N, CA, C and O atoms as a GROMACS GRO file, in nm:
protein
  308
    1UNK      N    1   1.033  -0.445   0.748
    1UNK     CA    2   1.048  -0.568   0.673
    1UNK      C    3   1.192  -0.576   0.622
    1UNK      O    4   1.246  -0.479   0.571
    2UNK      N    5   1.250  -0.691   0.638
    2UNK     CA    6   1.385  -0.716   0.591
    2UNK      C    7   1.380  -0.774   0.451
    2UNK      O    8   1.306  -0.870   0.426
    3UNK      N    9   1.456  -0.718   0.359
    3UNK     CA   10   1.463  -0.772   0.224
    3UNK      C   11   1.579  -0.869   0.216
    3UNK      O   12   1.684  -0.846   0.276
    4UNK      N   13   1.563  -0.979   0.141
    4UNK     CA   14   1.672  -1.076   0.130
    4UNK      C   15   1.796  -1.014   0.067
    4UNK      O   16   1.786  -0.927  -0.019
    5UNK      N   17   1.911  -1.059   0.110
    5UNK     CA   18   2.037  -1.018   0.050
    5UNK      C   19   2.042  -1.073  -0.093
    5UNK      O   20   1.972  -1.169  -0.123
    6UNK      N   21   2.124  -1.013  -0.182
    6UNK     CA   22   2.127  -1.057  -0.321
    6UNK      C   23   2.154  -1.207  -0.339
    6UNK      O   24   2.097  -1.267  -0.430
    7UNK      N   25   2.237  -1.267  -0.257
    7UNK     CA   26   2.268  -1.409  -0.272
    7UNK      C   27   2.180  -1.498  -0.186
    7UNK      O   28   2.198  -1.620  -0.183
    8UNK      N   29   2.085  -1.440  -0.117
    8UNK     CA   30   1.997  -1.515  -0.028
    8UNK      C   31   1.867  -1.544  -0.101
    8UNK      O   32   1.802  -1.452  -0.151
    9UNK      N   33   1.827  -1.670  -0.108
    9UNK     CA   34   1.706  -1.709  -0.178
    9UNK      C   35   1.631  -1.811  -0.095
    9UNK      O   36   1.645  -1.931  -0.117
   10UNK      N   37   1.549  -1.765   0.003
   10UNK     CA   38   1.476  -1.862   0.083
   10UNK      C   39   1.381  -1.943  -0.005
   10UNK      O   40   1.316  -1.889  -0.094
   11UNK      N   41   1.374  -2.071   0.021
   11UNK     CA   42   1.288  -2.159  -0.057
   11UNK      C   43   1.169  -2.196   0.029
   11UNK      O   44   1.184  -2.246   0.140
   12UNK      N   45   1.051  -2.172  -0.023
   12UNK     CA   46   0.928  -2.203   0.047
   12UNK      C   47   0.864  -2.325  -0.019
   12UNK      O   48   0.848  -2.329  -0.141
   13UNK      N   49   0.829  -2.423   0.061
   13UNK     CA   50   0.768  -2.545   0.010
   13UNK      C   51   0.638  -2.514  -0.063
   13UNK      O   52   0.556  -2.435  -0.015
   14UNK      N   53   0.620  -2.576  -0.179
   14UNK     CA   54   0.497  -2.555  -0.257
   14UNK      C   55   0.375  -2.604  -0.182
   14UNK      O   56   0.264  -2.557  -0.208
   15UNK      N   57   0.392  -2.698  -0.091
   15UNK     CA   58   0.278  -2.751  -0.016
   15UNK      C   59   0.260  -2.682   0.119
   15UNK      O   60   0.172  -2.720   0.196
   16UNK      N   61   0.341  -2.582   0.149
   16UNK     CA   62   0.336  -2.517   0.279
   16UNK      C   63   0.246  -2.396   0.289
   16UNK      O   64   0.247  -2.327   0.391
   17UNK      N   65   0.169  -2.368   0.186
   17UNK     CA   66   0.083  -2.250   0.187
   17UNK      C   67  -0.049  -2.280   0.258
   17UNK      O   68  -0.106  -2.388   0.242
   18UNK      N   69  -0.096  -2.182   0.336
   18UNK     CA   70  -0.223  -2.196   0.405
   18UNK      C   71  -0.290  -2.061   0.421
   18UNK      O   72  -0.224  -1.958   0.416
   19UNK      N   73  -0.421  -2.062   0.440
   19UNK     CA   74  -0.495  -1.938   0.461
   19UNK      C   75  -0.594  -1.959   0.574
   19UNK      O   76  -0.614  -2.071   0.622
   20UNK      N   77  -0.654  -1.850   0.616
   20UNK     CA   78  -0.752  -1.856   0.725
   20UNK      C   79  -0.875  -1.934   0.681
   20UNK      O   80  -0.912  -1.931   0.564
   21UNK      N   81  -0.937  -2.004   0.774
   21UNK     CA   82  -1.057  -2.081   0.741
   21UNK      C   83  -1.170  -1.990   0.693
   21UNK      O   84  -1.259  -2.036   0.621
   22UNK      N   85  -1.170  -1.863   0.732
   22UNK     CA   86  -1.273  -1.768   0.689
   22UNK      C   87  -1.266  -1.739   0.540
   22UNK      O   88  -1.361  -1.686   0.483
   23UNK      N   89  -1.157  -1.773   0.475
   23UNK     CA   90  -1.142  -1.749   0.331
   23UNK      C   91  -1.230  -1.843   0.250
   23UNK      O   92  -1.266  -1.810   0.137
   24UNK      N   93  -1.263  -1.957   0.304
   24UNK     CA   94  -1.346  -2.052   0.233
   24UNK      C   95  -1.267  -2.131   0.130
   24UNK      O   96  -1.148  -2.108   0.112
   25UNK      N   97  -1.334  -2.223   0.062
   25UNK     CA   98  -1.264  -2.312  -0.031
   25UNK      C   99  -1.221  -2.246  -0.162
   25UNK      O  100  -1.134  -2.299  -0.231
   26UNK      N  101  -1.280  -2.133  -0.198
   26UNK     CA  102  -1.248  -2.069  -0.326
   26UNK      C  103  -1.146  -1.957  -0.316
   26UNK      O  104  -1.124  -1.887  -0.415
   27UNK      N  105  -1.084  -1.937  -0.202
   27UNK     CA  106  -0.981  -1.835  -0.189
   27UNK      C  107  -1.035  -1.698  -0.157
   27UNK      O  108  -0.997  -1.640  -0.054
   28UNK      N  109  -1.121  -1.643  -0.238
   28UNK     CA  110  -1.175  -1.510  -0.214
   28UNK      C  111  -1.067  -1.404  -0.216
   28UNK      O  112  -0.965  -1.418  -0.283
   29UNK      N  113  -1.090  -1.297  -0.142
   29UNK     CA  114  -0.992  -1.189  -0.131
   29UNK      C  115  -0.905  -1.213  -0.008
   29UNK      O  116  -0.914  -1.140   0.091
   30UNK      N  117  -0.823  -1.313  -0.016
   30UNK     CA  118  -0.742  -1.354   0.098
   30UNK      C  119  -0.595  -1.361   0.060
   30UNK      O  120  -0.559  -1.351  -0.057
   31UNK      N  121  -0.516  -1.379   0.158
   31UNK     CA  122  -0.374  -1.406   0.137
   31UNK      C  123  -0.344  -1.544   0.194
   31UNK      O  124  -0.415  -1.594   0.280
   32UNK      N  125  -0.238  -1.603   0.143
   32UNK     CA  126  -0.188  -1.729   0.196
   32UNK      C  127  -0.051  -1.705   0.257
   32UNK      O  128   0.024  -1.620   0.210
   33UNK      N  129  -0.021  -1.781   0.360
   33UNK     CA  130   0.105  -1.766   0.432
   33UNK      C  131   0.181  -1.897   0.426
   33UNK      O  132   0.122  -2.005   0.431
   34UNK      N  133   0.312  -1.888   0.416
   34UNK     CA  134   0.399  -2.005   0.412
   34UNK      C  135   0.509  -1.988   0.516
   34UNK      O  136   0.582  -1.888   0.514
   35UNK      N  137   0.520  -2.085   0.605
   35UNK     CA  138   0.618  -2.079   0.715
   35UNK      C  139   0.726  -2.185   0.702
   35UNK      O  140   0.790  -2.220   0.801
   36UNK      N  141   0.750  -2.238   0.582
   36UNK     CA  142   0.837  -2.352   0.567
   36UNK      C  143   0.986  -2.321   0.554
   36UNK      O  144   1.068  -2.411   0.571
   37UNK      N  145   1.024  -2.197   0.525
   37UNK     CA  146   1.166  -2.161   0.518
   37UNK      C  147   1.209  -2.113   0.657
   37UNK      O  148   1.148  -2.022   0.712
   38UNK      N  149   1.312  -2.173   0.714
   38UNK     CA  150   1.354  -2.136   0.851
   38UNK      C  151   1.379  -1.986   0.866
   38UNK      O  152   1.458  -1.927   0.792
   39UNK      N  153   1.310  -1.926   0.963
   39UNK     CA  154   1.328  -1.785   0.993
   39UNK      C  155   1.260  -1.689   0.898
   39UNK      O  156   1.278  -1.568   0.910
   40UNK      N  157   1.180  -1.740   0.803
   40UNK     CA  158   1.116  -1.656   0.702
   40UNK      C  159   0.966  -1.684   0.698
   40UNK      O  160   0.921  -1.793   0.732
   41UNK      N  161   0.889  -1.586   0.655
   41UNK     CA  162   0.745  -1.600   0.634
   41UNK      C  163   0.713  -1.535   0.499
   41UNK      O  164   0.746  -1.419   0.476
   42UNK      N  165   0.648  -1.610   0.411
   42UNK     CA  166   0.610  -1.557   0.280
   42UNK      C  167   0.459  -1.537   0.277
   42UNK      O  168   0.384  -1.610   0.341
   43UNK      N  169   0.415  -1.436   0.201
   43UNK     CA  170   0.273  -1.405   0.185
   43UNK      C  171   0.245  -1.389   0.036
   43UNK      O  172   0.322  -1.324  -0.036
   44UNK      N  173   0.134  -1.448  -0.010
   44UNK     CA  174   0.096  -1.433  -0.150
   44UNK      C  175  -0.055  -1.416  -0.162
   44UNK      O  176  -0.129  -1.446  -0.069
   45UNK      N  177  -0.100  -1.370  -0.277
   45UNK     CA  178  -0.241  -1.352  -0.309
   45UNK      C  179  -0.303  -1.489  -0.334
   45UNK      O  180  -0.250  -1.567  -0.412
   46UNK      N  181  -0.414  -1.519  -0.268
   46UNK     CA  182  -0.478  -1.650  -0.282
   46UNK      C  183  -0.537  -1.672  -0.422
   46UNK      O  184  -0.566  -1.785  -0.459
   47UNK      N  185  -0.555  -1.566  -0.497
   47UNK     CA  186  -0.608  -1.579  -0.633
   47UNK      C  187  -0.498  -1.602  -0.736
   47UNK      O  188  -0.527  -1.635  -0.851
   48UNK      N  189  -0.372  -1.587  -0.696
   48UNK     CA  190  -0.260  -1.603  -0.789
   48UNK      C  191  -0.162  -1.704  -0.730
   48UNK      O  192  -0.050  -1.669  -0.694
   49UNK      N  193  -0.203  -1.826  -0.722
   49UNK     CA  194  -0.125  -1.930  -0.655
   49UNK      C  195   0.009  -1.957  -0.721
   49UNK      O  196   0.102  -2.002  -0.654
   50UNK      N  197   0.021  -1.931  -0.849
   50UNK     CA  198   0.149  -1.952  -0.916
   50UNK      C  199   0.224  -1.821  -0.934
   50UNK      O  200   0.330  -1.818  -0.997
   51UNK      N  201   0.170  -1.713  -0.878
   51UNK     CA  202   0.235  -1.583  -0.889
   51UNK      C  203   0.350  -1.569  -0.791
   51UNK      O  204   0.383  -1.661  -0.717
   52UNK      N  205   0.410  -1.454  -0.794
   52UNK     CA  206   0.522  -1.425  -0.706
   52UNK      C  207   0.478  -1.412  -0.562
   52UNK      O  208   0.361  -1.387  -0.533
   53UNK      N  209   0.573  -1.428  -0.471
   53UNK     CA  210   0.550  -1.400  -0.330
   53UNK      C  211   0.539  -1.249  -0.315
   53UNK      O  212   0.625  -1.175  -0.362
   54UNK      N  213   0.431  -1.204  -0.251
   54UNK     CA  214   0.411  -1.059  -0.234
   54UNK      C  215   0.505  -1.000  -0.132
   54UNK      O  216   0.564  -0.894  -0.155
   55UNK      N  217   0.520  -1.068  -0.019
   55UNK     CA  218   0.604  -1.018   0.090
   55UNK      C  219   0.683  -1.133   0.148
   55UNK      O  220   0.636  -1.246   0.154
   56UNK      N  221   0.803  -1.103   0.190
   56UNK     CA  222   0.889  -1.203   0.253
   56UNK      C  223   0.941  -1.140   0.382
   56UNK      O  224   1.031  -1.056   0.380
   57UNK      N  225   0.883  -1.181   0.495
   57UNK     CA  226   0.916  -1.126   0.626
   57UNK      C  227   1.017  -1.215   0.698
   57UNK      O  228   1.023  -1.336   0.675
   58UNK      N  229   1.096  -1.155   0.786
   58UNK     CA  230   1.166  -1.238   0.884
   58UNK      C  231   1.063  -1.265   0.995
   58UNK      O  232   0.965  -1.192   1.008
   59UNK      N  233   1.084  -1.369   1.073
   59UNK     CA  234   0.983  -1.410   1.170
   59UNK      C  235   0.954  -1.305   1.276
   59UNK      O  236   0.841  -1.296   1.324
   60UNK      N  237   1.055  -1.226   1.316
   60UNK     CA  238   1.031  -1.121   1.416
   60UNK      C  239   0.936  -1.014   1.360
   60UNK      O  240   0.846  -0.968   1.431
   61UNK      N  241   0.957  -0.974   1.236
   61UNK     CA  242   0.868  -0.875   1.172
   61UNK      C  243   0.727  -0.929   1.158
   61UNK      O  244   0.630  -0.857   1.181
   62UNK      N  245   0.715  -1.057   1.120
   62UNK     CA  246   0.584  -1.120   1.107
   62UNK      C  247   0.511  -1.122   1.241
   62UNK      O  248   0.391  -1.096   1.247
   63UNK      N  249   0.582  -1.151   1.347
   63UNK     CA  250   0.523  -1.153   1.481
   63UNK      C  251   0.472  -1.014   1.519
   63UNK      O  252   0.362  -1.002   1.574
   64UNK      N  253   0.550  -0.910   1.490
   64UNK     CA  254   0.505  -0.772   1.520
   64UNK      C  255   0.383  -0.736   1.437
   64UNK      O  256   0.292  -0.670   1.486
   65UNK      N  257   0.381  -0.778   1.311
   65UNK     CA  258   0.265  -0.752   1.224
   65UNK      C  259   0.140  -0.818   1.281
   65UNK      O  260   0.034  -0.754   1.289
   66UNK      N  261   0.150  -0.944   1.321
   66UNK     CA  262   0.034  -1.014   1.379
   66UNK      C  263  -0.014  -0.948   1.507
   66UNK      O  264  -0.134  -0.938   1.531
   67UNK      N  265   0.078  -0.905   1.590
   67UNK     CA  266   0.041  -0.835   1.714
   67UNK      C  267  -0.037  -0.708   1.680
   67UNK      O  268  -0.138  -0.679   1.744
   68UNK      N  269   0.009  -0.633   1.580
   68UNK     CA  270  -0.062  -0.513   1.537
   68UNK      C  271  -0.199  -0.544   1.482
   68UNK      O  272  -0.295  -0.472   1.510
   69UNK      N  273  -0.210  -0.650   1.404
   69UNK     CA  274  -0.341  -0.689   1.350
   69UNK      C  275  -0.438  -0.723   1.462
   69UNK      O  276  -0.553  -0.679   1.462
   70UNK      N  277  -0.391  -0.801   1.558
   70UNK     CA  278  -0.478  -0.844   1.668
   70UNK      C  279  -0.520  -0.726   1.756
   70UNK      O  280  -0.628  -0.728   1.815
   71UNK      N  281  -0.436  -0.624   1.765
   71UNK     CA  282  -0.470  -0.509   1.848
   71UNK      C  283  -0.557  -0.407   1.776
   71UNK      O  284  -0.608  -0.313   1.838
   72UNK      N  285  -0.575  -0.425   1.644
   72UNK     CA  286  -0.662  -0.336   1.568
   72UNK      C  287  -0.597  -0.212   1.511
   72UNK      O  288  -0.668  -0.123   1.465
   73UNK      N  289  -0.464  -0.202   1.513
   73UNK     CA  290  -0.401  -0.078   1.466
   73UNK      C  291  -0.416  -0.057   1.317
   73UNK      O  292  -0.394   0.054   1.268
   74UNK      N  293  -0.452  -0.161   1.243
   74UNK     CA  294  -0.469  -0.147   1.099
   74UNK      C  295  -0.615  -0.132   1.059
   74UNK      O  296  -0.646  -0.120   0.940
   75UNK      N  297  -0.707  -0.132   1.157
   75UNK     CA  298  -0.849  -0.119   1.126
   75UNK      C  299  -0.878   0.018   1.061
   75UNK      O  300  -0.824   0.121   1.103
   76UNK      N  301  -0.960   0.017   0.960
   76UNK     CA  302  -0.996   0.140   0.888
   76UNK      C  303  -1.142   0.171   0.917
   76UNK      O  304  -1.228   0.082   0.917
   77UNK      N  305  -1.168   0.297   0.942
   77UNK     CA  306  -1.306   0.338   0.957
   77UNK      C  307  -1.342   0.361   1.095
   77UNK      O  308  -1.456   0.397   1.124
   0.00000   0.00000   0.00000
C-alpha cells in the first residue's frame, strides 16, 4: 500500500461511497469503497460513515488486493 506524500491530499467525493449488495440496507459489518479520486481507492467502515478513511490504496494495489480476494488467499479456516 502506498501512503500519500505529506503534501498530497486526495479528495474523495462524499457521494462516491458504495458497498456490496450483500451488506444490505443497514450496513452491517461491511466496508464501503470510493473510487472518485483519480488513481486512488479509499475504504471505510460502513458503520462509521463520518469517520476517517481506513485505507487509501493506489489503483494498482487495489487491483492486486481484489485479485487476491477472488482467488481465496485471504480465506481463514
